[in-house]
N, C-alpha and C positions, 0 to 999 in steps of 0.2 A: 447590524441585526437589530431589529426591533424586539422588544420584550413582549410577553403575553402573561396574562393572569389565568391560572388554572382553576378548575372547579373546587379545589381545596380552599379557595378564598373564603374567609369567615366574615367578610364585610366589616372589618374593624375600623375602616375609614382612615387609617394612618397613611396610606400611600398617596391618595389623591392630592392632598395639599403639598406634598413633597415634590411633585412633578413640575419642573420649571417650564415645561412646554404645554401644560394643560392637556396632556395626552391621555390621562386617566379619567374615566367617568363611570358612573354606575350603569351596568348593563341590566339585562332582564332579571338575572338571578344573582350575579356578583359583578364586581368591578371588571372593567375591560380596558385595554390599552389600544389607542388608535395608532396603527403602525405608520401612518403618514405624519404623525407628530412626534413619535418616539425617536429620540436620538441617543438613547441609553445615557443621557445626561452629558454627552459629548458637547463641549462648548460651555458647560456650566460647572460640572464636577468631574472628579477623577473616576467615580464609580456611580452606577445608577442608584439614586436616592431611594426609590421605591423598594429595591431589593434590600437595601440597608435597613429599612424600618419594618419590613414585613415579618410579623411574628411567626408565620407558618411556612415561610419559604416557598411560596406558591407563584413566584415570578421568574420563570426561566426564559431563555432566549426562544423566540418564536421561529421554528424551523421553516415556516412558510415565508418569512421576511428576513432572509440573511443579507446583511450589509456589512461592508468593511468600514474601517475607521474613517477613511476619506469620504465615503458616501454619507456616513452619519454627520460628518463635519459640513458637507454641502447642504444637507437637510437642515442642520442648525442655522447655517447662514441664510437659507431661504426663509425659514420661520422668523428669524430676527428681522430681515428686510420687510416681510409682510407685517410684522408687529409694529415696526417704525412707521410704515405708511399709514397704518390705522391710527397710531398715536399722534401723528402730526398731519392732519388733513389739509393743511395749507392755511392761507390767510383767513382770518375771521371775516364773515360777511355780516355787516351791521344792518339792522332793520332800518327802513326809511324813517326819517324824523317826522314827528307829527306837526311840525310846524311852522 
């Protein structure tokens, strides 16, 4: 299950830096969670970190994106693989020598 941020969000900015998957970003009026990146912190922590730090408790499970633990784990693995491929682009290409 991905999480969602409701309209009760006060834009306090504490959830965004806590997300290990960079799934939280500022929306038009308040923060939002990208369900394609939210793993509910599976693979990183035992509990969703955004929920832990939210002072107004406005981060419930998103009923439109229900996923079981196995699906969240697979999403975590996909995100990690994509991050590693971006972090290690392969051998460096040196510019031609001047001379």
